[in-house]
DSSP file (Angstrom, degrees, kcal/mol; ACC not computed):
  #  RESIDUE AA STRUCTURE BP1 BP2  ACC     N-H-->O    O-->H-N    N-H-->O    O-->H-N    TCO  KAPPA ALPHA  PHI   PSI    X-CA   Y-CA   Z-CA
    1    1 A M              0   0    0      0, 0.0     2,-0.3     0, 0.0     0, 0.0   0.000 360.0 360.0 360.0 130.2  -86.3  183.9   22.3
    2    2 A T        -     0   0    0      1,-0.0     2,-0.2     3,-0.0     3,-0.0  -0.605 360.0-120.5 -84.6 145.3  -83.4  183.3   24.8
    3    3 A A        -     0   0    0     -2,-0.3     2,-0.4     1,-0.1    -1,-0.0  -0.602  31.9-107.8 -82.5 147.6  -83.6  180.2   27.1
    4    4 A K        -     0   0    0     -2,-0.2     2,-0.3     1,-0.1    -1,-0.1  -0.663  35.9-114.7 -79.5 129.3  -83.6  180.9   30.7
    5    5 A R        -     0   0    0     -2,-0.4     2,-0.2     1,-0.1    -1,-0.1  -0.425  28.7-114.6 -65.2 121.3  -80.2  180.0   32.3
    6    6 A Q        -     0   0    0     -2,-0.3    77,-3.3    75,-0.1     2,-0.5  -0.409  29.7-152.2 -54.8 124.4  -80.4  177.1   34.9
    7    7 A R  E     -a   83   0A   0     75,-0.2     2,-0.4    -2,-0.2    77,-0.2  -0.919  12.0-171.2-107.3 130.2  -79.5  178.4   38.4
    8    8 A L  E     -a   84   0A   0     75,-2.2    77,-2.4    -2,-0.5     2,-0.5  -0.970  15.2-149.3-114.5 135.9  -78.0  176.0   41.0
    9    9 A R  E     -a   85   0A   0     34,-0.4    34,-2.3    -2,-0.4     2,-0.4  -0.904  23.3-175.7-104.5 133.9  -77.5  176.5   44.6
   10   10 A V  E     -aB  86  42A   0     75,-2.8    77,-2.7    -2,-0.5     2,-0.4  -0.968  16.8-160.4-129.9 137.6  -74.4  174.6   45.9
   11   11 A S  E     -aB  87  41A   0     30,-2.4    30,-2.6    -2,-0.4     2,-0.4  -0.961  18.2-173.3-118.1 136.2  -72.9  174.2   49.5
   12   12 A A  E     -aB  88  40A   0     75,-3.2    77,-2.5    -2,-0.4     2,-0.4  -0.982  16.1-127.9-134.2 152.9  -69.3  173.1   49.7
   13   13 A A  E     -a   89   0A   0     26,-3.1     2,-0.7    -2,-0.4    77,-0.2  -0.798   5.2-157.8-100.2 131.8  -67.1  172.1   52.6
   14   14 A L  E     +a   90   0A   0     75,-2.8    77,-1.9    -2,-0.4     2,-0.5  -0.953  24.3 177.7-100.4 108.2  -63.7  173.4   53.6
   15   15 A I        -     0   0    0     -2,-0.7     7,-2.2     7,-0.4     2,-0.4  -0.970   4.6-173.6-112.5 126.0  -62.3  170.6   55.7
   16   16 A V  E     +D   21   0B   0     -2,-0.5     2,-0.4    75,-0.5     5,-0.2  -0.973   7.5 172.9-122.5 130.5  -58.7  171.0   57.0
   17   17 A R  E >  S-D   20   0B   0      3,-2.7     3,-3.3    -2,-0.4    -2,-0.0  -0.997  72.2 -13.8-133.2 136.3  -56.6  168.4   58.9
   18   18 A D  T 3  S-     0   0    0     -2,-0.4     3,-0.1     1,-0.3    -1,-0.1   0.815 130.6 -49.7  39.8  43.5  -53.1  168.7   59.8
   19   19 A G  T 3  S+     0   0    0      1,-0.2    92,-1.0    91,-0.1     2,-0.3   0.506 117.6 109.7  83.5   5.2  -52.6  171.7   57.5
   20   20 A R  E <   -DE  17 110B   0     -3,-3.3    -3,-2.7    90,-0.2     2,-0.3  -0.899  58.9-138.2-121.8 147.2  -54.2  170.0   54.5
   21   21 A I  E     -DE  16 109B   0     88,-2.9    88,-2.7    -2,-0.3     2,-0.5  -0.789  19.6-121.4-101.7 139.9  -57.4  170.5   52.8
   22   22 A L  E     + E   0 108B   0     -7,-2.2    -7,-0.4    -2,-0.3     2,-0.3  -0.698  37.7 175.7 -84.0 124.8  -59.8  167.7   51.5
   23   23 A I  E     - E   0 107B   0     84,-2.8    84,-2.4    -2,-0.5     2,-0.3  -0.900  16.8-147.2-119.2 156.7  -60.4  168.0   47.8
   24   24 A C  E     -FE  37 106B   0     13,-3.3    13,-2.3    -2,-0.3     2,-0.6  -0.977   5.2-143.0-132.9 138.6  -62.3  165.8   45.5
   25   25 A R  E     -FE  36 105B   0     80,-2.9    79,-3.6    -2,-0.3    80,-1.2  -0.893  29.2-121.8-102.6 122.0  -61.7  164.9   41.8
   26   26 A R        -     0   0    0      9,-2.9     8,-0.3    -2,-0.6    77,-0.1  -0.030  32.5 -89.6 -53.9 161.8  -64.7  164.5   39.8
   27   27 A A        -     0   0    0     75,-0.3     7,-1.5     2,-0.2     8,-0.3  -0.223  34.5-115.7 -72.4 162.6  -65.6  161.2   37.9
   28   28 A A  S    S+     0   0    0      5,-0.3     2,-0.3     6,-0.1    -1,-0.1   0.658 101.2  58.1 -69.0 -21.6  -64.3  160.8   34.1
   29   29 A T  S    S+     0   0    0      3,-0.1     5,-0.2     2,-0.0    -2,-0.2  -0.726  91.5  32.4-108.9 166.3  -68.0  160.8   33.0
   30   30 A G  S    S-     0   0    0     -2,-0.3    -4,-0.0     3,-0.1     0, 0.0  -0.240 104.1 -11.5  92.2 176.7  -70.7  163.4   33.6
   31   31 A A  S    S+     0   0    0      1,-0.2    -4,-0.1     2,-0.1    -2,-0.0  -0.168 127.9   0.3 -50.1 137.1  -70.3  167.4   33.9
   32   32 A F  S >  S-     0   0    0      1,-0.1     3,-1.7     2,-0.1    -1,-0.2   0.878  90.1-142.6  54.7  52.4  -66.7  168.8   34.2
   33   33 A P  T 3   -     0   0    0      0, 0.0    -5,-0.3     0, 0.0    -1,-0.1  -0.181  69.7  -2.9 -52.6 132.7  -64.9  165.5   34.1
   34   34 A L  T 3  S+     0   0    0     -7,-1.5     2,-0.2    -8,-0.3    84,-0.2   0.607  93.0 139.4  65.3  13.5  -61.8  165.0   36.2
   35   35 A K    <   -     0   0    0     -3,-1.7    -9,-2.9    -8,-0.3     2,-0.3  -0.594  53.1-114.0 -85.1 158.6  -61.8  168.6   37.6
   36   36 A W  E     +Fg  25 119B   0     82,-2.7    84,-1.8   -11,-0.2     2,-0.3  -0.653  42.3 158.4 -85.0 145.6  -61.1  169.2   41.2
   37   37 A E  E     -F   24   0B   0    -13,-2.3   -13,-3.3    -2,-0.3     3,-0.0  -0.917  41.7 -95.8-153.6 169.9  -63.6  170.6   43.7
   38   38 A F        -     0   0    0     -2,-0.3   -15,-0.1   -15,-0.2   -24,-0.1  -0.777  55.5 -93.9 -92.4 144.7  -64.4  170.8   47.4
   39   39 A P  S    S+     0   0    0      0, 0.0   -26,-3.1     0, 0.0     2,-0.3  -0.180  80.5  84.0 -57.7 146.8  -66.8  168.2   48.8
   40   40 A G  E     -B   12   0A   0    -28,-0.3     2,-0.3    16,-0.2   -28,-0.2  -0.997  50.8-146.0 158.1-153.6  -70.5  169.2   48.8
   41   41 A G  E     -B   11   0A   0    -30,-2.6   -30,-2.4    -2,-0.3    15,-0.1  -0.984  35.2 -39.8 170.5 179.2  -73.4  169.3   46.5
   42   42 A K  E     -B   10   0A   0     -2,-0.3     2,-0.5   -32,-0.2   -32,-0.3  -0.294  51.0-124.9 -67.9 147.3  -76.6  170.9   45.2
   43   43 A V        -     0   0    0    -34,-2.3   -34,-0.4     4,-0.0     3,-0.1  -0.863  28.9-133.5 -98.5 121.7  -79.1  172.4   47.8
   44   44 A E    >   -     0   0    0     -2,-0.5     3,-2.2     1,-0.2     8,-0.1  -0.340  37.7 -74.8 -76.7 157.6  -82.6  170.8   47.3
   45   45 A E  T 3  S+     0   0    0      1,-0.3    -1,-0.2    -2,-0.1     3,-0.1  -0.324 121.5   9.8 -53.1 130.5  -85.8  172.8   47.2
   46   46 A G  T 3  S+     0   0    0      1,-0.2     2,-0.3    -3,-0.1    -1,-0.3   0.415 100.0 126.8  75.2   2.8  -86.7  173.9   50.6
   47   47 A E    <   -     0   0    0     -3,-2.2    -1,-0.2     2,-0.0    -4,-0.0  -0.721  60.6-124.6 -97.1 132.3  -83.4  172.8   52.1
   48   48 A E     >  -     0   0    0     -2,-0.3     4,-3.0     1,-0.1     5,-0.3  -0.611  25.0-121.7 -82.3 141.6  -81.1  175.1   54.1
   49   49 A P  H  > S+     0   0    0      0, 0.0     4,-1.9     0, 0.0     5,-0.1   0.855 110.4  47.9 -53.1 -44.9  -77.6  175.3   52.7
   50   50 A A  H  > S+     0   0    0      2,-0.2     4,-2.5     1,-0.2     5,-0.2   0.914 113.0  50.0 -65.4 -41.9  -75.8  174.0   55.9
   51   51 A A  H  > S+     0   0    0      1,-0.2     4,-1.9     2,-0.2    -1,-0.2   0.948 109.2  51.9 -64.3 -45.2  -78.3  171.1   56.2
   52   52 A A  H  X S+     0   0    0     -4,-3.0     4,-3.1     1,-0.2    -1,-0.2   0.909 107.9  53.0 -60.1 -39.2  -77.7  170.2   52.5
   53   53 A L  H  X S+     0   0    0     -4,-1.9     4,-2.3    -5,-0.3     5,-0.3   0.943 107.9  49.1 -61.4 -46.4  -73.9  170.2   53.1
   54   54 A A  H  X S+     0   0    0     -4,-2.5     4,-1.4     1,-0.2    11,-0.3   0.836 113.9  47.4 -63.8 -29.5  -74.2  167.8   56.0
   55   55 A R  H  X S+     0   0    0     -4,-1.9     4,-1.9    -5,-0.2    -2,-0.2   0.872 110.7  50.0 -73.3 -38.4  -76.4  165.6   53.9
   56   56 A E  H  X S+     0   0    0     -4,-3.1     4,-3.5     2,-0.2     5,-0.3   0.879 110.8  49.7 -67.7 -37.7  -74.1  165.7   50.9
   57   57 A L  H  X>S+     0   0    0     -4,-2.3     4,-2.0     2,-0.2     6,-1.1   0.886 109.2  52.2 -71.4 -35.9  -71.0  164.8   53.1
   58   58 A R  H  X5S+     0   0    0     -4,-1.4     4,-1.1    -5,-0.3    -2,-0.2   0.966 117.4  39.9 -63.5 -47.3  -72.9  161.8   54.7
   59   59 A E  H  <5S+     0   0    0     -4,-1.9    -2,-0.2     2,-0.2    -1,-0.2   0.903 124.5  34.5 -65.4 -47.0  -73.7  160.6   51.1
   60   60 A E  H  <5S+     0   0    0     -4,-3.5    41,-1.4    -5,-0.1    42,-0.3   0.873 137.0  14.0 -86.0 -33.1  -70.5  161.3   49.4
   61   61 A L  H  <5S-     0   0    0     -4,-2.0    38,-2.7    -5,-0.3    -3,-0.2   0.476  90.4-122.8-117.8  -4.7  -67.9  160.6   52.1
   62   62 A G     << +     0   0    0     -4,-1.1     2,-0.3    -5,-0.9    -4,-0.2   0.718  66.6 129.7  67.9  26.1  -69.7  158.8   54.9
   63   63 A I        -     0   0    0     -6,-1.1     2,-0.7    33,-0.1    -1,-0.2  -0.748  58.5-135.8-110.6 159.8  -68.9  161.3   57.5
   64   64 A R  E     -H   95   0C   0     31,-2.0    31,-2.1    -2,-0.3     2,-0.3  -0.940  37.5-163.2-107.6 104.6  -71.1  163.1   60.0
   65   65 A A  E     -H   94   0C   0     -2,-0.7     2,-0.7   -11,-0.3    29,-0.2  -0.648  25.5-137.3-103.2 142.9  -69.9  166.7   59.8
   66   66 A T  E     -H   93   0C   0     27,-2.9    27,-0.8    -2,-0.3     2,-0.6  -0.914  29.9-144.0 -95.4 118.9  -70.4  169.6   62.1
   67   67 A V        -     0   0    0     -2,-0.7    24,-0.2    24,-0.2     3,-0.1  -0.724  19.6-166.4 -86.4 118.1  -71.0  172.5   59.6
   68   68 A G        -     0   0    0     22,-4.0     3,-0.1    -2,-0.6    -1,-0.0  -0.017  37.0 -44.7 -89.5-157.2  -69.5  175.7   60.8
   69   69 A P        -     0   0    0      0, 0.0    21,-2.3     0, 0.0     2,-0.4  -0.277  59.0-102.1 -78.5 156.5  -70.1  179.2   59.5
   70   70 A E  E     +C   89   0A   0     19,-0.2    19,-0.3     1,-0.1     3,-0.1  -0.573  38.0 177.4 -71.3 132.8  -70.2  180.2   56.0
   71   71 A V  E     +     0   0A   0     17,-2.8     2,-0.3    -2,-0.4    18,-0.2   0.536  60.7  15.0-117.1  -8.1  -66.9  182.0   54.9
   72   72 A A  E     -C   88   0A   0     16,-1.1    16,-2.7    65,-0.1     2,-0.4  -0.965  52.2-162.2-163.6 150.0  -67.3  182.7   51.3
   73   73 A R  E     -C   87   0A   0     -2,-0.3     2,-0.4    14,-0.2    14,-0.2  -0.999  14.2-177.5-137.8 133.5  -70.1  183.0   48.5
   74   74 A I  E     -C   86   0A   0     12,-2.6    12,-3.2    -2,-0.4     2,-0.4  -0.996  13.1-159.5-131.3 131.0  -69.4  182.9   44.8
   75   75 A R  E     +C   85   0A   0     -2,-0.4     2,-0.4    10,-0.2    10,-0.2  -0.966  20.4 175.5-111.1 136.6  -71.7  183.3   41.9
   76   76 A H  E     -C   84   0A   0      8,-2.0     8,-2.9    -2,-0.4     2,-0.6  -0.991  22.4-150.9-145.3 124.7  -70.4  182.0   38.7
   77   77 A A  E     -C   83   0A   0     -2,-0.4     6,-0.2     6,-0.3   -70,-0.0  -0.873  13.9-150.3 -97.1 110.7  -71.9  181.6   35.1
   78   78 A Y    >   -     0   0    0      4,-2.5     3,-3.4    -2,-0.6     2,-0.2  -0.723  31.8-106.5 -83.7 125.5  -70.5  178.7   33.1
   79   79 A P  T 3  S+     0   0    0      0, 0.0    -1,-0.1     0, 0.0     4,-0.0  -0.298 105.4   1.4 -55.7 120.0  -70.7  179.6   29.3
   80   80 A G  T 3  S+     0   0    0      1,-0.3    -2,-0.0    -2,-0.2    -3,-0.0   0.498 130.0  79.6  80.9   7.6  -73.5  177.6   27.8
   81   81 A G  S <  S-     0   0    0     -3,-3.4    -1,-0.3     1,-0.2   -75,-0.1  -0.367  86.1 -53.4-123.7-162.2  -74.2  176.2   31.3
   82   82 A P        -     0   0    0      0, 0.0    -4,-2.5     0, 0.0     2,-0.5  -0.312  40.9-121.7 -77.4 164.5  -75.7  176.8   34.5
   83   83 A E  E     -aC   7  77A   0    -77,-3.3   -75,-2.2    -6,-0.2     2,-0.3  -0.955  34.4-158.4-102.8 135.2  -75.3  179.7   36.8
   84   84 A V  E     -aC   8  76A   0     -8,-2.9    -8,-2.0    -2,-0.5     2,-0.6  -0.876  17.0-160.9-116.5 136.3  -74.0  178.4   40.2
   85   85 A E  E     -aC   9  75A   0    -77,-2.4   -75,-2.8    -2,-0.3     2,-0.5  -0.959  21.3-163.9-117.0 115.7  -74.2  180.1   43.5
   86   86 A L  E     -aC  10  74A   0    -12,-3.2   -12,-2.6    -2,-0.6     2,-0.5  -0.801   8.9-164.5-104.1 127.7  -71.7  178.4   45.7
   87   87 A R  E     -aC  11  73A   0    -77,-2.7   -75,-3.2    -2,-0.5     2,-0.5  -0.972  10.0-152.8-111.5 131.3  -71.6  178.7   49.5
   88   88 A F  E     -aC  12  72A   0    -16,-2.7   -17,-2.8    -2,-0.5   -16,-1.1  -0.869  13.7-175.1-103.8 126.0  -68.5  177.7   51.3
   89   89 A F  E     -aC  13  70A   0    -77,-2.5   -75,-2.8    -2,-0.5   -19,-0.2  -0.942  23.8-127.0-121.6 142.5  -68.6  176.4   55.0
   90   90 A T  E     -a   14   0A   0    -21,-2.3   -22,-4.0    -2,-0.4   -75,-0.2  -0.580  15.1-153.6 -78.9 155.1  -65.9  175.5   57.3
   91   91 A V        +     0   0    0    -77,-1.9   -75,-0.5   -24,-0.2   -24,-0.2  -0.866  14.5 178.7-127.2  95.9  -66.2  172.0   58.8
   92   92 A P        +     0   0    0      0, 0.0     2,-0.3     0, 0.0   -25,-0.1   0.635  67.0  11.8 -83.6  -7.2  -64.4  172.2   62.1
   93   93 A A  E     +H   66   0C   0    -27,-0.8   -27,-2.9     2,-0.0     2,-0.3  -0.995  59.9 175.5-156.7 163.9  -65.2  168.6   63.1
   94   94 A F  E     -H   65   0C   0     -2,-0.3     2,-0.4   -29,-0.2   -29,-0.2  -0.987  24.4-128.1-162.5 154.2  -66.5  165.3   61.7
   95   95 A A  E    S+H   64   0C   0    -31,-2.1   -31,-2.0    -2,-0.3     2,-0.1  -0.900  72.7  24.3-107.3 134.1  -67.1  161.8   62.7
   96   96 A G  S    S-     0   0    0     -2,-0.4   -33,-0.1   -33,-0.2    -2,-0.1  -0.268  91.5 -80.1  98.4 166.8  -65.8  158.8   60.6
   97   97 A E        -     0   0    0    -35,-0.2    -2,-0.0    -2,-0.1    -1,-0.0  -0.933  52.6-100.9-110.5 133.0  -63.0  158.8   58.2
   98   98 A P        -     0   0    0      0, 0.0     2,-0.4     0, 0.0   -36,-0.2  -0.213  41.6-168.9 -54.7 126.8  -63.8  160.2   54.6
   99   99 A A        -     0   0    0    -38,-2.7     2,-0.7     0, 0.0   -36,-0.1  -0.937  27.1-114.6-115.3 139.1  -64.4  157.4   52.1
  100  100 A N        +     0   0    0     -2,-0.4   -39,-0.2     1,-0.2     6,-0.1  -0.667  46.1 158.2 -79.7 116.5  -64.7  157.9   48.4
  101  101 A R  S    S+     0   0    0    -41,-1.4    -1,-0.2    -2,-0.7   -40,-0.1   0.432  76.6   4.8-110.0 -10.8  -68.1  157.1   47.5
  102  102 A S  S    S+     0   0    0    -42,-0.3   -75,-0.3     3,-0.0     2,-0.2   0.343 102.4  93.6-161.3   7.0  -68.5  158.9   44.2
  103  103 A F  S    S-     0   0    0    -43,-0.2   -77,-0.2   -77,-0.1     3,-0.1  -0.648  70.2-126.9-112.8 160.6  -65.2  160.6   43.0
  104  104 A A  S    S-     0   0    0    -79,-3.6     2,-0.3     1,-0.3   -78,-0.2   0.830  94.7 -10.5 -74.9 -29.5  -62.4  159.7   40.9
  105  105 A A  E     -E   25   0B   0    -80,-1.2   -80,-2.9     2,-0.0     2,-0.4  -0.993  54.3-145.9-158.0 159.1  -60.1  160.6   43.8
  106  106 A L  E     -E   24   0B   0     -2,-0.3     2,-0.4   -82,-0.2   -82,-0.2  -0.953  25.3-178.6-121.6 144.7  -59.9  162.1   47.2
  107  107 A E  E     -E   23   0B   0    -84,-2.4   -84,-2.8    -2,-0.4     2,-0.8  -0.996  31.3-141.3-149.2 146.3  -56.7  164.1   48.4
  108  108 A W  E     -E   22   0B   0     -2,-0.4   -86,-0.2   -86,-0.2   -92,-0.1  -0.912  39.3-170.6 -96.8 101.6  -55.6  165.9   51.4
  109  109 A A  E     -E   21   0B   0    -88,-2.7   -88,-2.9    -2,-0.8     2,-0.1  -0.738  25.2-109.2-106.1 140.1  -53.8  168.7   49.7
  110  110 A P  E >   -E   20   0B   0      0, 0.0     3,-1.3     0, 0.0     4,-0.5  -0.496  32.1-120.4 -65.5 144.8  -51.5  171.4   51.3
  111  111 A L  G >  S+     0   0    0    -92,-1.0     3,-1.2     1,-0.3    23,-0.1   0.872 110.5  51.2 -48.1 -49.7  -53.1  174.8   51.3
  112  112 A A  G 3  S+     0   0    0      1,-0.2    -1,-0.3     2,-0.1    19,-0.1   0.680 101.7  63.7 -69.2 -17.0  -50.4  176.5   49.1
  113  113 A S  G X  S+     0   0    0     -3,-1.3     3,-2.5     1,-0.2     4,-0.3   0.619  72.5  99.0 -79.8 -17.1  -50.6  173.8   46.5
  114  114 A L  G X  S+     0   0    0     -3,-1.2     3,-1.9    -4,-0.5    -1,-0.2   0.767  72.9  59.0 -40.1 -50.6  -54.3  174.4   45.5
  115  115 A P  G 3  S+     0   0    0      0, 0.0    -1,-0.3     0, 0.0     4,-0.1   0.663  96.5  67.5 -59.4 -14.6  -53.6  176.5   42.4
  116  116 A A  G <  S+     0   0    0     -3,-2.5     2,-0.2     2,-0.1    -2,-0.2   0.618  87.6  82.2 -73.9 -18.6  -51.7  173.5   40.9
  117  117 A Y  S <  S-     0   0    0     -3,-1.9     2,-1.4    -4,-0.3   -82,-0.1  -0.620  90.3-116.0 -90.4 153.9  -54.8  171.5   40.7
  118  118 A D        +     0   0    0     -2,-0.2   -82,-2.7   -84,-0.2     3,-0.1  -0.645  48.8 179.1 -84.2  80.2  -57.3  171.8   37.8
  119  119 A F  B     -g   36   0B   0     -2,-1.4   -82,-0.2   -84,-0.2     2,-0.1  -0.296  37.1 -86.3 -75.4 161.8  -60.2  173.1   39.9
  120  120 A L    >>  -     0   0    0    -84,-1.8     3,-1.6     1,-0.1     4,-0.6  -0.428  43.4-114.0 -57.0 142.9  -63.7  174.0   38.5
  121  121 A E  G >4 S+     0   0    0      1,-0.3     3,-0.7     2,-0.2     4,-0.4   0.800 114.1  59.9 -55.0 -32.0  -63.7  177.5   37.3
  122  122 A A  G 34 S+     0   0    0      1,-0.2     4,-0.3     2,-0.1    -1,-0.3   0.728 105.8  48.9 -71.3 -20.9  -66.1  178.6   40.1
  123  123 A D  G <> S+     0   0    0     -3,-1.6     4,-2.3   -87,-0.2    -1,-0.2   0.550  87.3  87.1 -94.6 -10.8  -63.7  177.6   42.7
  124  124 A R  H <X S+     0   0    0     -3,-0.7     4,-2.2    -4,-0.6    -1,-0.1   0.764  82.3  54.5 -61.2 -37.7  -60.4  179.2   41.4
  125  125 A T  H  > S+     0   0    0     -4,-0.4     4,-1.7     2,-0.2    -1,-0.2   0.922 115.1  42.0 -67.9 -43.3  -60.7  182.6   43.0
  126  126 A L  H  > S+     0   0    0     -4,-0.3     4,-2.8    -3,-0.2     5,-0.3   0.927 110.9  53.9 -66.3 -44.8  -61.1  180.9   46.4
  127  127 A T  H  X S+     0   0    0     -4,-2.3     4,-2.4     1,-0.2     5,-0.2   0.928 111.7  47.1 -60.1 -41.7  -58.4  178.3   45.9
  128  128 A A  H  X S+     0   0    0     -4,-2.2     4,-2.7     1,-0.2    -1,-0.2   0.863 111.3  52.0 -64.8 -32.6  -56.0  181.2   45.0
  129  129 A R  H  X S+     0   0    0     -4,-1.7     4,-2.6     2,-0.2     6,-0.3   0.915 111.2  45.4 -62.7 -48.4  -57.1  183.1   48.0
  130  130 A I  H  X>S+     0   0    0     -4,-2.8     4,-1.7     2,-0.2     5,-0.6   0.889 114.4  47.2 -67.1 -38.1  -56.5  180.3   50.4
  131  131 A A  H  <5S+     0   0    0     -4,-2.4     3,-0.3    -5,-0.3    -2,-0.2   0.980 115.3  49.1 -62.9 -54.3  -53.0  179.3   48.9
  132  132 A R  H  <5S+     0   0    0     -4,-2.7    -2,-0.2     1,-0.2    -1,-0.2   0.868 120.0  33.8 -56.3 -40.2  -52.1  183.0   49.0
  133  133 A E  H  <5S-     0   0    0     -4,-2.6    -1,-0.2     2,-0.2    -2,-0.2   0.631  97.7-134.4 -91.8 -15.8  -53.2  183.6   52.6
  134  134 A G  T  <5S+     0   0    0     -4,-1.7     2,-0.3    -3,-0.3    -3,-0.2   0.696  75.1  69.7  72.5  16.1  -52.2  180.2   53.9
  135  135 A R  S   <S-     0   0    0     -5,-0.6    -2,-0.2    -6,-0.3    -1,-0.2  -0.949  89.2 -87.2-154.1 167.4  -55.6  179.9   55.7
  136  136 A L        -     0   0    0     -2,-0.3   -46,-0.0     1,-0.1   -25,-0.0  -0.513  56.6 -96.5 -70.5 142.1  -59.3  179.5   55.4
  137  137 A P        -     0   0    0      0, 0.0    -1,-0.1     0, 0.0   -65,-0.1  -0.322  39.2-119.5 -60.1 146.7  -61.3  182.8   55.0
  138  138 A A        -     0   0    0      1,-0.1    -3,-0.0    -3,-0.1   -68,-0.0  -0.553  38.6 -86.9 -80.5 153.5  -62.8  184.1   58.2
  139  139 A P              0   0    0      0, 0.0   -68,-0.2     0, 0.0    -1,-0.1  -0.273 360.0 360.0 -55.8 147.4  -66.6  184.5   58.4
  140  140 A P              0   0    0      0, 0.0   -69,-0.1     0, 0.0    -2,-0.0   0.570 360.0 360.0 -71.9 360.0  -67.8  187.9   57.1
């Protein structure tokens, strides 16, 4: 009998300031150690994706974010791991300065440099697109 694959719903933020985008490096312990990702996290049962993102940004970065429109959605199945549905939202404004509360590192990266970072597999298509186009995707 085949085990049912775990499915995770995740919301992620695309936060740009002065032509640079905020990226986070995962801790050295836990799943996918030291991989880069966009800030965000799991959507809890009964929670709306945009509300989950605002909550995660408060918890992980200490900012009060204005969550904008969803601009990309990606489904990715990690071999031997979970299937992830990632929803990416712009964050046009936020209050407070991002503080590192749970990552190995935070960095404001130039858009064109994103493919040089060792991102999670699920993020790589989007990072390549942002670097190639030099901007965030527009809402669908």
